[in-house]
C-alpha positions as CSV (number, residue, x, y, z in Angstrom):
1,M,71.9,-15.0,75.6
2,T,73.2,-12.5,73.1
3,D,75.7,-10.3,75.1
4,F,79.2,-11.7,75.6
5,G,81.1,-8.7,76.8
6,L,83.9,-8.3,79.4
7,T,81.4,-8.2,82.3
8,E,79.8,-11.5,81.2
9,I,83.2,-13.1,80.7
10,L,84.2,-12.2,84.3
11,L,80.9,-13.5,85.7
12,I,81.3,-16.8,83.8
13,L,84.9,-17.2,85.1
14,L,83.7,-16.5,88.6
15,I,80.9,-19.1,88.3
16,G,83.5,-21.6,87.0
17,I,85.8,-20.9,89.9
18,I,82.9,-21.3,92.4
19,E,81.9,-24.6,90.8
20,G,85.4,-25.9,90.8
21,I,85.9,-25.1,94.4
22,T,82.5,-26.0,95.9
23,E,81.7,-29.1,93.8
24,W,84.1,-31.2,95.8
25,L,84.0,-29.4,99.2
26,P,80.9,-30.3,101.1
27,V,79.4,-26.8,100.9
28,S,77.0,-27.1,97.9
29,S,78.1,-25.9,94.5
30,T,74.6,-25.4,93.0
31,G,73.7,-23.4,96.1
32,H,76.7,-21.2,95.8
33,M,76.1,-20.6,92.1
34,L,72.4,-19.8,92.7
35,L,73.3,-17.4,95.5
36,F,75.9,-15.7,93.3
37,D,73.3,-15.3,90.6
38,E,71.0,-13.6,93.1
39,F,73.5,-10.7,93.4
40,F,75.5,-10.8,90.2
41,T,73.0,-11.9,87.5
42,L,74.3,-13.6,84.3
43,N,72.7,-12.1,81.2
44,A,70.8,-15.2,80.1
45,S,67.4,-16.7,80.2
46,E,66.3,-18.6,83.4
47,D,66.0,-21.7,81.3
48,F,69.6,-21.5,80.1
49,K,71.0,-20.6,83.5
50,E,69.2,-23.6,85.1
51,M,70.8,-25.9,82.6
52,F,74.2,-24.1,82.7
53,F,74.6,-24.4,86.5
54,V,74.3,-28.2,86.1
55,V,76.2,-28.8,82.8
56,I,79.2,-26.7,84.0
57,Q,79.8,-29.7,86.3
58,L,81.2,-31.6,83.3
59,G,84.5,-29.7,83.7
60,A,84.6,-30.8,87.4
61,I,83.9,-34.4,86.3
62,L,86.8,-34.4,83.9
63,A,89.1,-33.2,86.6
64,V,88.2,-36.3,88.7
65,V,88.7,-38.6,85.8
66,V,92.1,-37.1,85.0
67,M,93.3,-37.3,88.7
68,F,92.0,-40.7,89.5
69,W,92.4,-42.4,86.1
70,G,94.5,-45.2,87.5
71,K,91.9,-46.0,90.1
72,M,88.9,-45.5,87.9
73,F,89.8,-47.2,84.6
74,P,89.2,-51.0,84.9
75,F,91.1,-52.2,81.9
76,S,94.9,-52.7,81.4
77,F,96.4,-53.0,78.0
78,K,100.0,-53.7,79.0
79,K,101.9,-56.9,78.2
80,K,99.0,-59.0,79.5
81,P,95.7,-57.2,78.9
82,H,93.3,-57.8,81.7
83,V,90.3,-56.4,83.6
84,K,91.0,-55.0,87.1
85,K,88.4,-56.8,89.0
86,D,88.5,-54.6,92.1
87,I,87.9,-51.5,90.0
88,L,85.1,-53.1,88.0
89,M,83.5,-54.3,91.3
90,M,83.7,-50.7,92.6
91,W,81.8,-49.4,89.5
92,L,79.1,-52.0,90.1
93,K,78.8,-50.6,93.7
94,V,78.6,-47.1,92.2
95,A,75.8,-48.2,89.9
96,V,73.9,-49.5,92.9
97,A,74.5,-46.2,94.7
98,C,73.2,-44.2,91.7
99,L,69.8,-46.0,91.5
100,P,67.9,-43.9,94.1
101,S,69.0,-40.5,92.6
102,A,68.3,-41.8,89.0
103,V,64.7,-42.7,89.9
104,I,64.0,-39.6,92.0
105,G,65.7,-37.3,89.6
106,I,63.7,-38.4,86.6
107,L,60.4,-38.2,88.6
108,F,60.9,-35.0,90.7
109,D,63.7,-32.9,89.2
110,D,61.5,-30.0,88.0
111,L,59.4,-30.1,91.2
112,L,62.4,-29.8,93.5
113,E,63.8,-27.0,91.4
114,T,60.5,-25.1,91.5
115,Y,59.9,-25.4,95.3
116,F,63.4,-25.4,96.7
117,G,65.6,-23.4,94.2
118,H,65.2,-20.1,96.1
119,T,67.4,-18.1,98.5
120,I,65.6,-19.0,101.7
121,S,65.6,-22.7,101.0
122,I,69.3,-22.7,100.1
123,A,70.2,-20.8,103.2
124,V,68.2,-23.2,105.4
125,M,69.8,-26.2,103.8
126,L,73.3,-24.7,104.3
127,I,72.6,-24.3,108.0
128,L,70.9,-27.6,108.6
129,Y,73.6,-29.7,107.0
130,G,76.3,-27.6,108.6
131,I,74.8,-28.6,112.0
132,A,74.7,-32.2,110.7
133,F,78.4,-32.2,109.9
134,I,79.3,-30.9,113.4
135,V,77.1,-33.3,115.2
136,V,78.2,-36.4,113.1
137,E,81.9,-35.5,113.6
138,R,81.5,-35.1,117.3
139,I,79.8,-38.5,117.6
140,N,82.5,-40.1,115.4
141,K,85.3,-38.9,117.7
142,K,84.2,-41.7,120.0
143,R,83.8,-44.3,117.3
144,R,86.1,-46.6,115.4
145,M,85.2,-46.6,111.8
146,R,84.4,-50.0,110.5
147,I,85.2,-49.3,106.9
148,E,88.7,-47.8,106.4
149,T,89.4,-48.2,102.7
150,L,87.4,-47.7,99.5
151,G,87.6,-51.4,98.6
152,E,85.9,-52.3,101.9
153,I,82.7,-50.5,101.0
154,G,80.1,-53.2,100.2
155,F,76.9,-53.1,98.1
156,G,74.7,-52.5,101.0
157,S,76.8,-49.6,102.2
158,A,76.9,-48.2,98.7
159,F,73.2,-48.2,98.4
160,V,72.7,-46.4,101.8
161,I,75.2,-43.7,100.6
162,G,73.2,-43.5,97.4
163,L,70.0,-42.9,99.5
164,F,71.8,-40.0,101.2
165,Q,72.8,-38.6,97.8
166,V,69.1,-38.1,97.0
167,L,69.0,-35.4,99.6
168,S,71.4,-33.4,97.5
169,M,68.7,-32.8,94.9
170,I,67.5,-29.9,97.1
171,P,69.8,-26.9,96.3
172,G,72.0,-25.9,99.2
173,T,72.4,-29.4,100.4
174,S,75.6,-30.5,98.5
175,R,76.0,-33.7,96.7
176,S,79.4,-34.4,98.2
177,G,78.2,-33.2,101.6
178,A,75.1,-35.5,101.6
179,T,77.1,-38.6,100.5
180,I,80.0,-37.9,103.0
181,I,77.6,-37.4,105.9
182,G,75.9,-40.7,104.9
183,A,79.2,-42.5,104.7
184,L,80.4,-41.2,108.0
185,I,77.1,-42.2,109.8
186,I,77.4,-45.8,108.6
187,G,81.1,-46.0,109.7
188,V,83.1,-45.2,106.6
189,S,86.4,-43.3,107.1
190,R,86.8,-39.8,105.8
191,T,89.3,-40.7,103.2
192,A,87.2,-43.6,101.9
193,A,84.1,-41.5,102.0
194,A,85.7,-38.7,99.9
195,E,87.1,-41.2,97.3
196,F,83.7,-42.9,97.0
197,T,82.1,-39.5,96.5
198,F,84.5,-38.9,93.5
199,F,83.5,-42.3,92.0
200,L,79.9,-41.6,92.5
201,A,80.1,-38.1,91.0
202,V,81.0,-39.3,87.5
203,P,77.8,-41.2,86.5
204,T,75.6,-38.9,88.7
205,M,76.8,-35.7,87.2
206,L,76.9,-37.0,83.7
207,G,73.3,-38.2,84.1
208,A,72.2,-34.9,85.6
209,S,73.9,-32.9,82.8
210,A,72.4,-35.1,80.1
211,L,69.0,-34.7,81.6
212,K,69.3,-30.9,81.7
213,L,70.6,-30.8,78.1
214,V,67.8,-33.0,76.8
215,K,65.2,-30.8,78.6
216,H,66.8,-27.6,77.4
217,G,67.4,-28.8,73.8
218,F,70.6,-28.5,71.8
219,D,69.8,-25.2,70.1
220,F,72.4,-22.9,71.4
221,T,73.5,-19.5,70.3
222,Q,77.3,-18.9,69.8
223,A,77.4,-16.9,73.1
224,E,75.7,-19.7,75.0
225,L,78.2,-22.3,73.6
226,L,81.1,-20.1,74.6
227,T,79.5,-19.7,78.0
228,L,79.3,-23.4,78.5
229,L,82.9,-24.0,77.2
230,L,84.5,-21.2,79.3
231,G,82.6,-22.1,82.5
232,S,83.4,-25.8,82.1
233,V,87.1,-25.3,81.4
234,T,87.4,-22.9,84.4
235,A,85.7,-25.5,86.6
236,F,88.1,-28.2,85.3
237,V,91.2,-26.2,86.2
238,V,90.0,-25.1,89.6
239,S,88.7,-28.6,90.4
240,L,92.2,-30.1,90.0
241,L,93.3,-27.8,92.8
242,A,90.2,-28.3,95.0
243,I,90.4,-32.1,94.8
244,R,94.0,-32.2,95.8
245,F,93.3,-29.8,98.7
246,L,90.4,-32.0,100.0
247,M,92.3,-35.3,99.8
248,N,95.2,-33.7,101.8
249,F,92.8,-32.0,104.2
250,V,90.9,-35.2,105.2
251,K,94.1,-37.0,106.1
252,R,94.7,-34.5,108.9
253,H,91.4,-32.9,109.8
254,D,87.7,-33.7,110.1
255,F,84.8,-31.9,108.3
256,T,83.7,-29.7,111.3
257,V,85.2,-26.5,109.7
258,F,82.9,-27.0,106.7
259,G,80.0,-27.3,109.0
260,W,80.7,-23.9,110.6
261,Y,81.3,-22.4,107.2
262,R,77.9,-23.6,106.0
263,I,76.2,-22.2,109.1
264,A,77.9,-18.8,108.9
265,L,77.1,-18.5,105.2
266,G,73.5,-19.5,105.7
267,I,73.0,-16.9,108.4
268,V,74.6,-14.2,106.3
269,V,72.4,-15.1,103.3
270,L,69.3,-15.0,105.5
271,A,70.2,-11.7,107.0
272,V,70.9,-10.1,103.6
273,F,67.8,-11.5,102.1
274,L,65.6,-10.2,105.0
275,L,67.2,-6.8,105.0
276,I,67.0,-6.0,101.3
């Protein structure tokens, strides 16, 4: 990547905004960024863009850490320094939930990108998981959720949610969408599901970013470094707003609206792709 003009800056800002909004809403951030690139192509190599669309998530991770620091940091250094056992236990559950994605990611990351990282696949995944959200939410209207709070999620439930997260490795699925659907199916409340998704995002996205950086190498041009920095900072700022919105939203509404949004977007993408 050599050009870093006004057009490229605007594209990077837009990609950062898309990442910041869609990373936490169950609508697929990678899918949205890949679709955006289909119509407004960033002037960079395919290798760099593949890495960039993942590493930009570091900005979104930082937003979660900043907003949930009190719930995520397990050590207290006040008058009586101590370890917050409940938070430490939660991180152990997150580690268990990360195992499936870690194994599958290392073995099949390139294969999944090759066969599923295209427009038709993304559109189909948007529609399929949109339908899944609507169906699950309708079923849950007649159910009493057995897990109401984050602390009530056990190791077994965490592992099952981790299995659902594996599905998000197919672009267009949504990491938060897959984990939330999995959590809802096994009886976790919407608020607890969203909070666990935030916890789970930190090691998952750090690992995915590290894997992409290692595969790409660390030999960046100045323009590429500026692209990574600008995109990540934008994603961080927008994520702060998106996370606050989602947590307020799930207290009063279900996820059905996101299901309909996914279906509508998937249909539009298929229609545009077939017509051009």
